[in-house]
C-alpha positions in Angstrom: 0.0 0.0 0.0 1.2 3.5 -0.8 -0.1 6.7 0.9 0.4 10.0 -0.9 0.3 13.5 0.4 0.6 16.5 -2.0 1.9 20.0 -1.1 3.0 23.1 -2.7 -0.2 24.4 -4.3 -1.3 28.0 -4.0 -2.2 31.2 -5.8 0.2 32.5 -8.5 0.0 35.0 -11.2 0.0 34.0 -14.9 3.6 33.4 -16.0 4.7 32.4 -12.6 6.0 29.1 -11.3 5.1 26.5 -8.6 6.6 23.2 -7.6 4.3 20.6 -6.3 5.6 17.8 -4.1 4.2 14.4 -3.3 5.4 12.5 -0.3 4.8 8.8 -0.4 4.8 6.3 2.5 5.5 2.6 2.2 8.5 0.6 1.3 7.2 -0.1 -2.2 7.4 3.4 -3.6 10.1 2.6 -6.2 7.9 -0.2 -7.5 5.3 2.3 -8.7 5.1 4.4 -11.8 4.0 7.8 -10.6 1.7 10.3 -12.1 0.2 13.8 -11.7 -3.4 14.5 -12.7 -5.6 17.5 -12.4 -9.3 18.3 -12.2 -11.2 21.5 -12.4 -14.9 22.0 -11.6 -17.2 20.4 -14.2 -14.4 18.6 -16.0 -13.0 15.1 -15.9 -9.7 14.3 -14.3 -7.0 15.0 -16.8 -3.5 13.5 -17.2 -0.6 15.9 -16.6 2.6 14.0 -16.4 4.0 10.6 -15.3 7.4 9.1 -14.5 8.7 5.5 -14.6 9.9 3.6 -11.6 13.5 4.5 -11.9 12.8 8.1 -13.2 14.3 7.3 -16.6 11.1 7.8 -18.6 8.8 10.7 -18.4 5.7 11.7 -20.3 3.5 14.8 -20.3 0.3 16.0 -21.9 0.5 18.2 -24.9 -1.1 21.0 -22.9 1.8 21.2 -20.4 4.7 19.9 -22.5 7.6 22.3 -22.4 6.3 24.1 -19.3 5.9 21.3 -16.7 8.3 18.6 -15.7 8.0 15.6 -13.4 10.8 14.0 -11.4 11.2 11.7 -8.5 13.6 10.9 -5.7 13.3 7.2 -4.7 15.7 7.7 -1.8 13.3 10.3 -0.3 10.0 8.7 -1.5 9.2 12.0 -3.3 7.7 13.0 -6.6 7.8 16.5 -7.9 5.9 18.5 -10.5 7.8 21.7 -11.6 5.3 24.1 -13.2 6.6 27.1 -15.2 4.9 29.7 -17.4 1.6 29.0 -15.6 -1.6 30.0 -17.3 -5.1 30.6 -15.9 -6.3 27.4 -17.6 -3.8 25.4 -15.4 -6.1 26.2 -12.4 -7.2 22.9 -10.9 -6.8 20.5 -8.0 -3.7 18.5 -8.7 -3.4 14.9 -7.6 -0.5 12.6 -7.2 -1.0 9.0 -8.0 0.8 5.6 -8.0 0.5 2.8 -10.5 2.1 -0.5 -9.3 1.0 -2.5 -12.4 1.8 -0.9 -15.7 5.1 -1.7 -17.4 5.6 2.0 -18.3 4.1 5.3 -17.2 0.4 5.5 -18.2 -1.8 8.4 -19.1 -4.9 6.5 -18.1 -6.2 7.4 -14.6 -7.8 3.9 -14.3 -4.3 2.4 -14.2 -3.5 4.3 -11.0 -4.4 2.5 -7.8 -3.3 5.0 -5.1 -4.3 8.7 -5.0 -3.5 11.7 -2.7 -6.0 14.1 -1.5 -5.1 16.8 -3.9 -3.6 20.3 -3.7 -5.3 23.4 -5.2 -3.4 25.5 -7.8 -5.0 28.8 -8.8 -3.5 30.9 -11.6 -4.7 34.5 -11.8 -4.7 36.5 -15.0 
């Protein structure tokens, strides 16, 4: 079992940056592909970025590619989402998630078994 706690959200002006952190508990952290998703009111949960078990493979949605980057530190049981050049449309609750099954990082939220409680990111124009 993996428990996830996100932090680092907040209010930022358009063009600014934030770094989200996700702290994971459990000895099996490095056995999971990790992902970040986001959800805004009235919309479905949306894939943002994912990273493989050893951090060697990352993938990101087209809407954030070039602006956001995902990384992990298996020694610290941490996952990060660096968000630059933020836009008002990035406003959402951001969730950290863990996928113990897939062979490579997945964009499908159904693949992810464990979820954090989310952290709010608000980008003002």
